[in-house]
C-alpha positions as CSV (number, residue, x, y, z in Angstrom):
1,X,-67.3,-114.0,-64.6
2,X,-66.8,-110.7,-62.9
3,X,-70.3,-109.4,-63.7
4,X,-73.1,-109.0,-61.2
5,X,-75.0,-112.3,-60.7
6,X,-71.8,-114.4,-61.3
7,X,-70.4,-114.1,-57.8
8,X,-70.1,-117.9,-57.4
9,X,-67.7,-117.9,-60.3
10,X,-65.0,-116.0,-58.5
11,X,-63.0,-116.7,-55.3
12,X,-64.8,-115.4,-52.1
13,X,-64.7,-111.7,-52.0
14,X,-62.3,-109.7,-49.8
15,X,-64.3,-106.5,-49.8
16,X,-67.6,-105.3,-51.4
17,X,-69.7,-102.2,-51.2
18,X,-73.5,-103.0,-51.5
19,X,-76.6,-100.9,-51.4
20,X,-77.9,-103.1,-48.5
21,X,-75.6,-103.2,-45.5
22,X,-77.2,-106.4,-44.3
23,X,-76.7,-108.3,-47.6
24,X,-74.6,-111.5,-47.2
25,X,-71.1,-111.7,-48.7
26,X,-70.7,-113.0,-52.3
27,X,-74.3,-112.0,-53.1
28,X,-75.5,-109.7,-55.9
29,X,-76.3,-106.0,-55.5
30,X,-72.7,-104.8,-55.1
31,X,-71.2,-101.6,-56.6
32,X,-67.5,-102.4,-56.2
33,X,-66.0,-105.8,-55.3
34,X,-62.5,-107.0,-54.6
35,X,-61.7,-110.7,-55.0
36,X,-58.5,-112.8,-55.1
37,X,-57.1,-113.4,-58.6
38,X,-58.1,-116.9,-59.8
39,X,-54.6,-117.2,-61.4
40,X,-52.4,-115.3,-58.9
41,X,-48.9,-114.3,-59.5
42,X,-48.4,-114.3,-55.7
43,X,-50.2,-116.3,-52.9
44,X,-51.0,-115.2,-49.4
45,X,-50.6,-118.6,-47.8
46,X,-47.1,-119.8,-46.8
47,X,-43.8,-118.5,-45.5
48,X,-41.2,-116.5,-47.3
49,X,-38.3,-118.9,-46.7
50,X,-35.6,-116.5,-47.8
51,X,-32.5,-118.5,-48.9
52,X,-29.5,-118.2,-51.1
53,X,-28.3,-120.2,-54.1
54,X,-24.8,-119.0,-54.8
55,X,-24.9,-115.3,-55.5
56,X,-28.7,-115.5,-56.1
57,X,-31.3,-114.7,-53.4
58,X,-34.5,-116.7,-53.4
59,X,-37.9,-116.6,-51.6
60,X,-41.3,-118.1,-52.1
61,X,-43.9,-116.3,-54.1
62,X,-45.7,-114.8,-51.1
63,X,-48.0,-111.8,-51.4
64,X,-51.4,-110.8,-52.5
65,X,-52.8,-110.6,-56.0
66,X,-56.3,-109.1,-56.0
67,X,-58.8,-107.9,-58.7
68,X,-60.7,-104.7,-58.0
69,X,-63.9,-105.0,-60.0
70,X,-65.0,-101.4,-60.6
71,X,-68.6,-102.1,-61.6
72,X,-71.1,-105.0,-61.9
73,X,-71.8,-103.8,-65.4
74,X,-69.6,-105.5,-68.0
75,X,-69.8,-102.7,-70.4
76,X,-69.2,-99.7,-68.1
77,X,-65.8,-98.1,-68.4
78,X,-64.3,-96.3,-65.5
79,X,-64.7,-93.0,-67.4
80,X,-68.4,-93.7,-67.8
81,X,-69.2,-94.4,-64.2
82,X,-71.0,-91.9,-62.0
83,X,-68.9,-89.7,-59.8
84,X,-70.0,-91.6,-56.6
85,X,-69.1,-94.9,-58.3
86,X,-65.5,-93.7,-59.1
87,X,-65.3,-92.6,-55.4
88,X,-66.1,-96.2,-54.4
89,X,-63.3,-97.5,-56.6
90,X,-60.8,-95.1,-55.0
91,X,-62.1,-95.9,-51.5
92,X,-61.8,-99.6,-52.1
93,X,-58.1,-99.3,-53.0
94,X,-57.5,-97.3,-49.9
95,X,-59.4,-99.9,-47.7
96,X,-57.5,-102.8,-49.2
97,X,-54.2,-101.0,-48.8
98,X,-54.8,-100.5,-45.1
99,X,-55.8,-104.2,-44.7
100,X,-52.7,-105.5,-46.6
101,X,-50.4,-103.3,-44.6
102,X,-51.2,-105.3,-41.5
103,X,-49.4,-108.3,-43.0
104,X,-45.9,-107.9,-41.7
105,X,-44.4,-110.1,-44.5
106,X,-45.4,-107.5,-47.1
107,X,-43.4,-104.4,-47.9
108,X,-45.2,-102.6,-50.7
109,X,-48.4,-102.6,-52.8
110,X,-49.1,-101.4,-56.3
111,X,-52.4,-100.7,-57.9
112,X,-52.4,-100.8,-61.7
113,X,-55.0,-100.8,-64.4
114,X,-54.7,-101.7,-68.1
115,X,-57.6,-100.5,-70.3
116,X,-57.5,-102.0,-73.8
117,X,-60.2,-100.7,-76.1
118,X,-60.4,-104.0,-78.0
119,X,-60.1,-106.3,-74.9
120,X,-62.4,-109.4,-75.0
121,X,-63.9,-111.7,-72.4
122,X,-63.0,-111.3,-68.7
123,X,-60.3,-108.8,-69.5
124,X,-62.9,-106.4,-71.0
125,X,-64.8,-106.2,-67.7
126,X,-63.8,-102.9,-65.9
127,X,-61.2,-103.8,-63.3
128,X,-57.8,-103.0,-61.8
129,X,-55.3,-105.2,-60.1
130,X,-53.7,-104.9,-56.7
131,X,-50.3,-106.6,-56.0
132,X,-48.7,-106.6,-52.6
133,X,-45.2,-108.2,-52.3
134,X,-42.4,-108.7,-49.8
135,X,-40.1,-106.7,-52.0
136,X,-40.4,-103.1,-53.3
137,X,-40.8,-102.8,-57.1
138,X,-37.7,-101.5,-58.9
139,X,-39.3,-98.4,-60.3
140,X,-40.6,-97.4,-56.9
141,X,-37.1,-97.9,-55.4
142,X,-35.7,-95.7,-58.1
143,X,-38.3,-93.0,-57.4
144,X,-37.6,-93.3,-53.7
145,X,-33.8,-92.9,-54.2
146,X,-34.2,-89.9,-56.5
147,X,-36.7,-88.2,-54.2
148,X,-34.5,-88.8,-51.2
149,X,-31.5,-87.4,-52.9
150,X,-33.4,-84.3,-53.9
151,X,-34.7,-83.9,-50.3
152,X,-31.2,-84.4,-48.9
153,X,-29.9,-81.6,-51.1
154,X,-32.7,-79.1,-51.0
155,X,-34.6,-80.1,-47.8
156,X,-37.8,-80.1,-49.7
157,X,-40.0,-82.7,-51.3
158,X,-39.4,-83.1,-55.1
159,X,-43.1,-83.7,-55.8
160,X,-44.2,-80.8,-53.8
161,X,-41.8,-78.6,-55.8
162,X,-43.1,-80.0,-59.0
163,X,-46.7,-79.3,-57.9
164,X,-45.9,-75.7,-57.0
165,X,-44.1,-75.1,-60.3
166,X,-46.9,-76.5,-62.3
167,X,-49.5,-74.4,-60.5
168,X,-47.3,-71.2,-61.0
169,X,-46.6,-72.1,-64.7
170,X,-50.1,-73.2,-65.6
171,X,-49.4,-74.3,-69.1
172,X,-49.3,-78.0,-68.4
173,X,-52.3,-78.1,-66.0
174,X,-55.3,-80.2,-67.1
175,X,-57.7,-80.2,-64.1
176,X,-57.5,-78.5,-60.6
177,X,-59.5,-79.1,-57.5
178,X,-59.1,-78.1,-53.9
179,X,-57.1,-81.2,-53.0
180,X,-55.8,-82.7,-56.3
181,X,-54.5,-81.5,-59.6
182,X,-53.7,-83.2,-62.9
183,X,-51.0,-82.1,-65.3
184,X,-48.9,-83.2,-68.2
185,X,-45.4,-83.9,-66.8
186,X,-42.6,-81.6,-68.1
187,X,-40.7,-84.5,-69.8
188,X,-43.7,-86.7,-70.7
189,X,-42.7,-90.1,-72.0
190,X,-45.9,-90.7,-74.0
191,X,-48.4,-88.4,-75.8
192,X,-51.1,-87.2,-73.4
193,X,-49.3,-88.8,-70.4
194,X,-51.0,-87.3,-67.3
195,X,-50.1,-87.3,-63.6
196,X,-52.4,-86.7,-60.6
197,X,-50.9,-85.3,-57.4
198,X,-52.4,-84.4,-54.1
199,X,-51.7,-80.8,-52.9
200,X,-51.1,-82.1,-49.3
201,X,-47.8,-84.0,-48.8
202,X,-48.4,-87.7,-48.0
203,X,-46.1,-90.5,-48.9
204,X,-48.6,-93.4,-48.5
205,X,-51.9,-93.5,-50.3
206,X,-53.4,-95.1,-47.1
207,X,-53.1,-91.7,-45.4
208,X,-55.5,-89.9,-47.8
209,X,-58.5,-88.1,-46.3
210,X,-62.1,-88.6,-47.4
211,X,-62.0,-85.2,-49.1
212,X,-58.8,-86.1,-51.0
213,X,-60.3,-89.4,-52.1
214,X,-63.4,-87.5,-53.4
215,X,-61.3,-85.0,-55.3
216,X,-59.0,-87.7,-56.7
217,X,-62.1,-89.6,-58.0
218,X,-63.4,-86.4,-59.6
219,X,-60.1,-85.5,-61.2
220,X,-59.5,-89.1,-62.4
221,X,-62.9,-89.3,-63.9
222,X,-62.5,-85.9,-65.6
223,X,-59.1,-86.8,-67.1
224,X,-60.3,-90.2,-68.4
225,X,-63.4,-88.6,-70.0
226,X,-61.4,-85.9,-71.7
227,X,-58.9,-88.5,-73.0
228,X,-61.9,-90.5,-74.4
229,X,-63.2,-87.5,-76.2
230,X,-59.9,-86.1,-77.3
231,X,-58.2,-89.2,-78.7
232,X,-61.1,-91.7,-79.0
233,X,-61.2,-94.2,-76.1
234,X,-57.4,-94.9,-76.1
235,X,-55.9,-97.9,-74.4
236,X,-54.0,-96.8,-71.4
237,X,-52.0,-97.9,-68.3
238,X,-52.8,-96.4,-64.9
239,X,-50.5,-96.9,-61.9
240,X,-51.0,-95.6,-58.4
241,X,-47.5,-95.0,-56.9
242,X,-47.6,-95.2,-53.1
243,X,-44.7,-95.4,-50.7
244,X,-43.6,-98.8,-49.4
245,X,-45.2,-99.6,-46.1
246,X,-42.1,-98.8,-44.1
247,X,-41.7,-95.4,-45.9
248,X,-45.3,-94.4,-45.5
249,X,-44.3,-91.3,-43.4
250,X,-41.4,-90.3,-45.7
251,X,-40.8,-86.5,-46.0
252,X,-39.3,-87.0,-49.4
253,X,-41.9,-89.2,-51.2
254,X,-45.3,-88.2,-52.4
255,X,-48.0,-90.6,-53.6
256,X,-49.3,-90.0,-57.1
257,X,-51.1,-91.5,-60.1
258,X,-49.7,-91.9,-63.6
259,X,-51.9,-92.3,-66.6
260,X,-50.1,-93.4,-69.8
261,X,-52.1,-93.7,-73.0
262,X,-50.9,-96.5,-75.3
263,X,-50.6,-95.1,-78.8
264,X,-49.0,-97.4,-81.5
265,X,-46.4,-94.9,-82.8
266,X,-45.3,-94.0,-79.2
267,X,-45.0,-97.6,-78.2
268,X,-42.6,-98.5,-81.0
269,X,-40.4,-95.5,-80.0
270,X,-40.3,-96.6,-76.4
271,X,-39.5,-100.2,-77.2
272,X,-36.0,-99.1,-78.3
273,X,-35.3,-97.8,-74.8
274,X,-35.6,-94.1,-75.7
275,X,-39.0,-92.4,-75.4
276,X,-39.8,-90.2,-78.4
277,X,-42.9,-88.1,-77.6
278,X,-44.2,-86.2,-80.7
279,X,-46.7,-84.2,-78.6
280,X,-45.3,-81.4,-76.4
281,X,-46.9,-81.6,-72.9
282,X,-48.0,-78.0,-73.1
283,X,-50.0,-78.9,-76.3
284,X,-51.4,-82.0,-74.8
285,X,-52.5,-80.2,-71.6
286,X,-54.1,-77.4,-73.6
287,X,-56.0,-79.9,-75.8
288,X,-57.3,-81.8,-72.8
289,X,-58.3,-78.5,-71.0
290,X,-60.2,-77.5,-74.1
291,X,-62.0,-80.8,-74.4
292,X,-65.4,-80.9,-72.7
293,X,-66.2,-83.9,-70.4
């Protein structure tokens, strides 16, 4: 359904990059395409209608639920795409984020991707999902609070300090470019968990420059290709953490990408509420550094 040539089987596209600029919408020949989810968790049409029911707060399920189709080829993983194609994927997320931010009902957006090595049917087609909602996700709120507390105490960005320490230490670095670096976090929750951070401070992903988007695409592709070769096409979760729309200029928050491979023994440990990672991040980073793309 998401493949090239099946455009009529999806809702009308919201964005597409095509080889021919004069090609009509919803036609073949696209490289990246964004469409509304056919079975959305949130819907754009309607009003919030905030209301209370006793001690509970309610509102309608207003928001955006979009599918970012990374390639017209059903069998092409993100790691296998050409560098320019991965750049298209990164640019599409940025362009949709800018568009969604214009909707004053929405407060935050989250891009996430689940890659399952054994996925079947539509879920096997390379894609990511973009959710924008009138509330800020709990994990983002927790990150914001922690980052704000650190900034209030030290008058510095927590993520900028992490970046500086990882560059100075070097043992957990995986890939470095002029604008973006990838590293295994100090207290990694999962084996081979990898974070991507821009060197320049920016809270909202919508503020990335063209050069930063190119570097992010290059680093993302390099990390995914090394994970493929190092641990054999693992299933993984990828999440782009970007500041809520009203915090997009925050001095304390810093957009970043988290990649979390899903390995069976690690998942069972996390399910109990306590992450037990048997692979030290220094070992994971060294292994990925030594793995060719």
